[in-house]
C-alpha positions as CSV (number, residue, x, y, z in Angstrom):
1,X,2.0,7.3,-6.4
2,X,0.3,10.5,-7.6
3,X,-2.4,13.0,-6.6
4,X,-6.0,12.1,-7.3
5,X,-9.3,14.0,-7.6
6,X,-12.3,12.3,-6.1
7,X,-15.9,13.6,-6.6
8,X,-18.4,13.3,-3.8
9,X,-21.1,10.7,-3.8
10,X,-24.6,11.4,-4.9
11,X,-26.2,9.5,-2.1
12,X,-26.2,10.5,1.6
13,X,-25.3,7.9,4.1
14,X,-25.9,8.1,7.9
15,X,-23.3,6.7,10.2
16,X,-24.8,5.0,13.3
17,X,-24.1,6.8,16.5
18,X,-21.5,5.4,18.8
19,X,-22.1,4.9,22.5
20,X,-20.3,7.3,24.9
21,X,-20.3,7.7,28.6
22,X,-20.6,11.5,28.6
23,X,-24.0,13.3,28.7
24,X,-24.6,15.2,25.5
25,X,-25.7,18.8,25.7
26,X,-28.3,20.4,23.4
27,X,-27.2,20.8,19.8
28,X,-26.3,24.3,18.6
29,X,-28.7,25.6,16.0
30,X,-27.2,25.3,12.4
31,X,-27.2,28.3,10.0
32,X,-27.2,27.8,6.3
33,X,-25.6,30.2,3.8
34,X,-26.3,30.2,0.0
35,X,-23.2,28.1,-0.4
36,X,-24.5,25.5,2.1
37,X,-21.8,26.6,4.6
38,X,-22.9,25.9,8.1
39,X,-21.7,28.2,10.9
40,X,-21.5,28.0,14.7
41,X,-22.7,31.2,16.5
42,X,-22.3,31.3,20.3
43,X,-24.7,34.2,20.8
44,X,-22.0,36.8,20.2
45,X,-19.8,35.6,23.0
46,X,-16.9,34.6,20.6
47,X,-15.9,35.4,17.0
48,X,-18.0,33.9,14.3
49,X,-16.8,30.4,13.2
50,X,-17.5,28.5,10.1
51,X,-18.6,24.9,10.2
52,X,-15.2,23.9,8.8
53,X,-13.5,25.8,11.6
54,X,-15.6,24.1,14.2
55,X,-14.8,20.6,12.9
56,X,-11.1,21.4,12.5
57,X,-10.9,22.7,16.1
58,X,-12.6,19.6,17.5
59,X,-10.3,17.4,15.4
60,X,-7.2,19.3,16.6
61,X,-8.2,18.8,20.2
62,X,-8.5,15.1,19.6
63,X,-5.0,15.0,18.0
64,X,-3.5,17.0,20.8
65,X,-5.2,14.9,23.5
66,X,-4.0,11.6,22.1
67,X,-0.3,12.6,22.4
68,X,1.7,10.1,24.5
69,X,-1.1,7.5,24.1
70,X,0.7,5.2,21.7
71,X,-0.1,1.7,22.9
72,X,2.8,-0.4,21.8
73,X,5.6,1.6,23.5
74,X,3.7,1.3,26.8
75,X,3.4,-2.5,26.4
76,X,7.2,-3.0,25.8
77,X,9.2,-5.5,27.8
78,X,12.7,-4.7,28.6
79,X,15.6,-6.9,27.4
80,X,16.1,-8.3,30.8
81,X,12.8,-10.2,30.6
82,X,14.0,-12.2,27.6
83,X,17.4,-12.8,29.2
84,X,15.7,-14.3,32.3
85,X,13.5,-16.5,30.1
86,X,16.6,-17.8,28.3
87,X,18.3,-18.4,31.6
88,X,15.4,-20.6,32.7
89,X,15.8,-22.5,29.3
90,X,12.2,-21.6,28.5
91,X,10.8,-23.5,31.4
92,X,9.5,-20.5,33.5
93,X,7.0,-17.9,32.5
94,X,8.6,-14.5,31.8
95,X,8.7,-12.4,34.9
96,X,6.1,-9.8,33.9
97,X,3.4,-9.5,36.5
98,X,0.9,-6.9,37.6
99,X,3.6,-5.6,40.1
100,X,6.0,-5.3,37.2
101,X,3.6,-3.2,35.2
102,X,2.8,-0.9,38.1
103,X,6.5,0.2,38.0
104,X,6.2,1.2,34.4
105,X,4.8,4.7,34.7
106,X,2.5,6.3,32.1
107,X,3.6,9.6,30.5
108,X,0.3,11.3,31.5
109,X,-2.1,11.4,34.4
110,X,-4.8,8.8,33.6
111,X,-7.7,10.4,35.3
112,X,-7.2,13.9,33.8
113,X,-6.6,12.4,30.4
114,X,-9.8,10.4,30.5
115,X,-11.8,13.5,31.6
116,X,-10.2,15.5,28.8
117,X,-11.3,13.0,26.2
118,X,-14.8,12.7,27.6
119,X,-15.1,16.5,27.5
120,X,-14.1,16.5,23.9
121,X,-16.7,13.9,23.1
122,X,-19.4,16.0,24.8
123,X,-18.3,19.1,23.0
124,X,-18.5,17.3,19.6
125,X,-22.2,16.5,20.2
126,X,-22.9,20.0,21.6
127,X,-21.1,21.9,18.9
128,X,-22.1,19.8,15.9
129,X,-25.3,18.2,17.0
130,X,-26.4,14.6,17.1
131,X,-27.5,14.5,13.4
132,X,-24.2,15.8,12.0
133,X,-22.4,13.1,10.0
134,X,-19.1,13.8,11.6
135,X,-20.4,13.6,15.1
136,X,-20.3,9.8,15.5
137,X,-16.9,9.6,13.9
138,X,-15.3,12.2,16.2
139,X,-17.2,11.0,19.3
140,X,-16.1,7.4,18.7
141,X,-12.5,8.5,18.2
142,X,-12.3,10.5,21.4
143,X,-14.0,7.7,23.4
144,X,-11.7,5.1,22.0
145,X,-8.7,7.1,23.1
146,X,-10.2,7.3,26.5
147,X,-10.6,3.5,26.5
148,X,-6.9,3.1,25.5
149,X,-6.2,4.7,28.9
150,X,-8.3,2.1,30.6
151,X,-6.5,-0.6,28.7
152,X,-3.1,0.7,29.9
153,X,-4.3,1.0,33.4
154,X,-5.3,-2.7,33.3
155,X,-2.0,-4.1,32.2
156,X,-1.2,-7.4,33.9
157,X,-4.9,-8.1,34.8
158,X,-7.8,-9.9,33.2
159,X,-9.5,-6.6,32.6
160,X,-6.7,-5.8,30.0
161,X,-8.2,-8.5,27.7
162,X,-11.7,-7.0,28.1
163,X,-10.5,-3.6,26.9
164,X,-8.4,-5.2,24.1
165,X,-11.5,-7.0,22.8
166,X,-13.5,-3.8,23.0
167,X,-10.9,-1.9,21.0
168,X,-9.7,-4.5,18.4
169,X,-12.0,-7.4,18.7
170,X,-11.6,-11.2,19.3
171,X,-10.8,-14.1,17.1
172,X,-14.4,-15.2,17.9
173,X,-15.9,-12.2,16.2
174,X,-18.3,-12.9,13.4
175,X,-17.4,-11.3,10.1
176,X,-20.2,-9.0,8.8
177,X,-22.0,-10.7,5.9
178,X,-20.2,-14.1,6.4
179,X,-21.1,-17.3,8.2
180,X,-17.6,-17.3,9.6
181,X,-15.7,-15.8,12.5
182,X,-12.2,-14.4,12.3
183,X,-10.8,-17.6,13.8
184,X,-12.4,-19.7,11.0
185,X,-10.4,-17.7,8.4
186,X,-7.2,-18.2,10.3
187,X,-7.7,-22.0,10.6
188,X,-8.6,-22.3,6.9
189,X,-5.5,-20.3,5.9
190,X,-3.4,-22.4,8.3
191,X,-4.3,-25.5,6.3
192,X,-3.8,-23.9,2.9
193,X,-0.4,-22.4,3.8
194,X,0.8,-25.6,5.3
195,X,0.2,-27.4,2.1
196,X,2.4,-25.1,0.1
197,X,5.0,-23.9,2.6
198,X,7.4,-26.7,1.9
199,X,7.6,-26.1,-1.9
200,X,11.2,-25.1,-2.7
201,X,10.1,-22.7,-5.5
202,X,8.1,-20.7,-2.9
203,X,11.0,-20.2,-0.4
204,X,12.3,-16.6,0.1
205,X,15.8,-15.6,-0.8
206,X,18.6,-15.9,1.8
207,X,18.7,-13.2,4.5
208,X,22.0,-11.8,3.2
209,X,21.3,-8.0,3.5
210,X,22.5,-6.4,6.7
211,X,20.7,-3.6,8.4
212,X,22.9,-0.8,7.0
213,X,22.5,-2.0,3.4
214,X,18.8,-2.4,3.9
215,X,18.5,1.2,5.2
216,X,20.3,2.5,2.1
217,X,18.0,0.4,-0.2
218,X,14.8,1.6,1.5
219,X,15.9,5.2,1.6
220,X,16.3,5.1,-2.2
221,X,12.9,3.4,-2.7
222,X,11.1,5.9,-0.5
223,X,12.7,8.9,-2.1
224,X,11.5,7.8,-5.5
225,X,7.9,7.7,-4.1
226,X,7.8,10.5,-1.5
227,X,10.7,12.7,-2.4
228,X,14.0,13.3,-0.7
229,X,14.0,13.6,3.1
230,X,10.3,12.9,3.6
231,X,10.7,9.4,5.1
232,X,13.5,8.7,7.5
233,X,15.1,5.3,7.6
234,X,17.6,4.5,10.4
235,X,19.4,1.7,12.2
236,X,18.4,1.4,15.9
237,X,20.5,-0.6,18.3
238,X,17.7,-0.8,20.9
239,X,14.9,-2.0,18.7
240,X,13.4,-5.4,19.8
241,X,11.8,-6.3,16.5
242,X,13.8,-6.5,13.3
243,X,11.8,-3.5,11.8
244,X,9.4,-0.9,13.1
245,X,7.6,2.0,11.5
246,X,6.0,4.9,13.3
247,X,4.7,8.0,11.6
248,X,7.2,8.8,8.8
249,X,10.1,7.0,10.3
250,X,11.3,3.4,9.7
251,X,13.7,1.7,12.1
252,X,15.7,-1.5,11.4
253,X,17.4,-3.3,14.2
254,X,21.2,-3.2,14.3
255,X,22.5,-6.7,13.6
256,X,19.3,-7.9,11.8
257,X,19.6,-9.4,8.4
258,X,16.9,-9.2,5.7
259,X,16.0,-11.1,2.5
260,X,14.9,-9.3,-0.7
261,X,11.3,-10.2,-0.1
262,X,11.3,-8.6,3.4
263,X,12.5,-5.3,1.9
264,X,9.8,-5.5,-0.7
265,X,7.2,-6.0,2.0
266,X,8.6,-3.1,4.1
267,X,8.4,-0.8,1.1
268,X,4.8,-1.7,0.3
269,X,3.3,-2.4,3.8
270,X,5.0,0.3,5.8
271,X,5.8,2.8,3.1
272,X,3.0,2.8,0.5
273,X,0.3,2.3,3.0
274,X,1.2,3.2,6.6
275,X,3.5,6.1,5.9
276,X,1.5,7.4,2.9
277,X,-1.7,7.5,5.0
278,X,0.2,9.3,7.8
279,X,1.4,12.0,5.3
280,X,-2.0,12.2,3.6
281,X,-3.7,12.6,7.0
282,X,-1.3,15.3,8.1
283,X,-2.2,17.3,5.0
284,X,-5.9,17.4,5.9
285,X,-6.8,21.1,6.7
286,X,-10.2,20.2,8.3
287,X,-10.3,16.4,8.9
288,X,-7.3,16.6,11.1
289,X,-8.2,13.5,13.1
290,X,-7.1,11.5,10.0
291,X,-3.5,12.1,10.8
292,X,-3.7,9.7,13.7
293,X,-4.9,6.1,14.0
294,X,-7.2,5.2,16.9
295,X,-7.9,1.5,17.3
296,X,-11.0,1.7,15.1
297,X,-8.8,2.3,12.1
298,X,-6.4,-0.6,12.7
299,X,-8.3,-3.2,10.7
300,X,-8.6,-0.9,7.7
301,X,-4.9,0.1,7.9
302,X,-3.6,-3.5,8.2
303,X,-6.2,-5.0,5.8
304,X,-5.2,-2.4,3.1
305,X,-1.5,-3.0,3.8
306,X,-1.8,-6.8,3.4
307,X,-4.0,-6.5,0.3
308,X,-1.5,-4.2,-1.3
309,X,1.2,-6.7,-0.6
310,X,-0.9,-9.3,-2.4
311,X,-2.0,-7.0,-5.3
312,X,1.6,-6.1,-6.0
313,X,3.0,-9.7,-5.7
314,X,5.2,-8.6,-2.8
315,X,3.8,-11.1,-0.3
316,X,5.2,-14.6,0.0
317,X,4.2,-17.8,1.8
318,X,6.3,-17.4,4.9
319,X,5.1,-13.8,5.3
320,X,1.4,-14.8,5.0
321,X,2.0,-17.7,7.4
322,X,3.6,-15.4,10.1
323,X,0.6,-13.0,10.0
324,X,-1.9,-15.9,10.1
325,X,-0.1,-17.6,12.9
326,X,-0.4,-14.5,15.0
327,X,-4.2,-14.8,14.8
328,X,-4.1,-18.5,15.8
329,X,-1.7,-17.8,18.7
330,X,-4.1,-15.1,20.0
331,X,-7.0,-17.6,19.7
332,X,-5.1,-20.2,21.6
333,X,-4.2,-17.7,24.4
334,X,-7.8,-16.5,24.6
335,X,-8.8,-20.1,25.2
336,X,-6.4,-20.5,28.1
337,X,-3.0,-21.4,26.5
338,X,-0.1,-19.9,28.5
339,X,3.0,-18.1,27.3
340,X,4.9,-21.4,27.5
341,X,2.2,-23.2,25.6
342,X,2.2,-20.7,22.7
343,X,6.0,-20.6,22.7
344,X,6.1,-24.3,22.3
345,X,3.4,-24.2,19.6
346,X,5.6,-21.8,17.6
347,X,8.5,-24.2,18.0
348,X,6.4,-27.1,16.5
349,X,5.7,-24.8,13.6
350,X,9.4,-24.6,12.8
351,X,10.2,-21.1,14.0
352,X,13.7,-20.5,15.6
353,X,13.9,-19.7,19.3
354,X,14.3,-15.9,18.8
355,X,11.2,-15.9,16.6
356,X,9.3,-18.0,19.0
357,X,9.9,-15.6,21.8
358,X,9.2,-12.4,19.8
359,X,6.0,-13.8,18.2
360,X,4.7,-15.1,21.6
361,X,5.6,-11.8,23.3
362,X,3.3,-10.0,20.8
363,X,0.4,-12.0,22.0
364,X,1.0,-11.7,25.8
365,X,2.3,-8.1,26.2
366,X,0.1,-6.4,28.6
367,X,-2.0,-9.5,29.3
368,X,-1.8,-12.5,31.5
369,X,1.1,-14.9,30.8
370,X,-0.9,-17.7,32.4
371,X,-3.4,-17.5,29.6
372,X,-6.9,-16.4,29.0
373,X,-6.2,-12.7,28.6
374,X,-4.1,-11.8,25.5
375,X,-3.5,-8.6,23.5
376,X,-5.8,-9.0,20.5
377,X,-4.6,-6.2,18.2
378,X,-2.9,-8.7,15.7
379,X,-6.2,-10.2,14.6
380,X,-6.5,-7.0,12.6
381,X,-4.4,-8.4,9.7
382,X,-6.9,-11.2,8.9
383,X,-10.0,-9.4,9.9
384,X,-9.0,-6.3,8.0
385,X,-8.1,-8.2,4.9
386,X,-11.6,-9.7,4.7
387,X,-13.4,-6.5,5.5
388,X,-11.4,-4.3,3.2
389,X,-11.7,-6.9,0.4
390,X,-15.5,-6.8,0.9
391,X,-15.5,-3.0,0.8
392,X,-13.5,-2.9,-2.4
393,X,-15.7,-5.5,-4.1
394,X,-18.9,-3.7,-3.1
395,X,-17.6,-0.3,-4.1
396,X,-16.7,-1.7,-7.6
397,X,-19.9,-3.7,-8.2
398,X,-22.1,-1.1,-6.6
399,X,-20.8,1.7,-8.9
400,X,-19.1,3.7,-6.2
401,X,-15.5,3.1,-7.2
402,X,-14.7,6.8,-6.7
403,X,-14.7,6.1,-2.9
404,X,-11.8,3.6,-3.0
405,X,-9.0,6.2,-3.0
406,X,-10.4,7.8,0.1
407,X,-9.3,4.7,2.1
408,X,-5.8,6.3,1.8
409,X,-6.9,9.9,2.8
410,X,-5.4,9.3,6.2
411,X,-5.9,6.9,9.1
412,X,-9.4,6.0,7.8
413,X,-11.9,3.5,9.1
414,X,-13.6,2.0,6.1
415,X,-17.0,2.5,7.8
416,X,-16.4,6.3,7.5
417,X,-15.7,6.5,3.8
418,X,-19.3,7.2,2.8
419,X,-19.3,10.3,5.0
420,X,-15.8,11.4,3.8
421,X,-16.9,11.1,0.2
422,X,-19.8,13.4,0.8
423,X,-17.4,16.1,1.9
424,X,-14.7,16.1,-0.8
425,X,-16.3,18.7,-3.0
426,X,-17.0,21.1,-0.2
427,X,-13.3,21.0,1.0
428,X,-13.9,19.3,4.3
429,X,-11.9,16.2,3.2
430,X,-8.8,16.5,1.0
431,X,-8.2,13.6,-1.5
432,X,-5.0,11.7,-0.9
433,X,-1.8,12.9,-2.5
434,X,0.0,9.5,-2.3
435,X,-1.7,6.3,-3.5
436,X,-0.1,2.8,-3.9
437,X,0.3,2.0,-7.6
438,X,-2.6,-0.6,-7.7
439,X,-4.9,2.2,-6.5
440,X,-3.6,5.0,-8.8
441,X,-5.3,3.4,-11.9
442,X,-8.3,1.4,-10.7
443,X,-9.2,-0.2,-14.0
444,X,-7.1,-3.3,-13.5
445,X,-8.2,-3.6,-9.9
446,X,-11.9,-3.3,-10.9
447,X,-11.6,-6.1,-13.3
448,X,-9.8,-8.3,-10.8
449,X,-12.5,-7.7,-8.2
450,X,-15.3,-8.3,-10.7
451,X,-13.9,-11.7,-11.7
452,X,-13.2,-12.7,-8.1
453,X,-16.8,-12.0,-7.2
454,X,-18.2,-14.0,-10.1
455,X,-15.9,-16.9,-9.6
456,X,-16.5,-17.0,-5.8
457,X,-20.3,-17.2,-6.4
458,X,-20.0,-19.9,-9.0
459,X,-17.8,-22.0,-6.7
460,X,-20.2,-21.6,-3.8
461,X,-23.2,-22.5,-6.0
462,X,-21.5,-25.6,-7.3
463,X,-20.6,-27.0,-3.8
């Protein structure tokens, strides 16, 4: 993974404005210097600021305002919930109700946090103007963080699902440019994976690597990519999942055991994509919002991570099946399946009891255990894979391959890449320092995408 230099695009692209609840003020007049450097002048009431300073200041406010707004820690069930479920022998719903969630306090005052984020959204439009290409990106980011607060306030109610769909979507969402919805992709993959899952040659290795040995192995791998001490890998006795990555830190659950293929996936998915984009985003001097990932970036992050697993040959059948089954489980819950129904479905698919509980919990955390209102974030793997593949293919075939590395410039939404590409040469956006190997040299990837496009068209035409 090395540094890259990315020229700006020759063609300007407008980003559609996002809806906000705030009332925008009048845009501030823009001044142009010979170097095309816009400035913000508040009639002498404050020191002169360049355009870059203004964007950086707004981005910094968004980053500071979203602190303590991480969704997953605030949807966590304590260990006692699983213990009680086991005691009922899986016959009773987990005891997580609206009353239970009301006792789980948020780390911020919801009303003041929402007002703060709405004020930032208004200031973005006032300071940059409605026509500025960064306005809809910064506005949408601030408003999404406000809506995350609404999501958390609705835990344990049907409204939670409404907010989840608004932020991450639904399995019923149509895919742009396709005559398919996300659910259709999941069901097609379910059939394909079922046909090959039993092949002995495709089975992963035995899970004979303990957490301590896995930590040592991953530390060495990450040091070779990022340098010594950049990425922290630790054993965590309190972790519910076998592995978790946040920011530049990876945790492995004490007592968990891993196969070689699982470590390969952790290296690529968490390290080469999620951690690399965090570090690249933190290095942005102006586009500082790219250091953090609001919901609108999730499909791009997860889609890129899964594609990188595939491009590097690190994915495997059981891994792909687990990701795809998450989508199907969400779809079942959205259509009314309860926690017990989905838990039993996982059992019929051959998962062990621990896996059945942990996978089902992912679907119902924050929502209604009776069914009809799941947490939909995990549709992002399948949805993001399709959308990111389409982006890569169109970038290659459309002669805009220089845009591809910008997907890794931080926590990027693929829809924003056209704008980011326009502002590399002027220093507003910094090219990514770390890139996964398949994206360092794009020649092989370009050929693969070209062939896949031609073959897909020929197959469709012949059917």
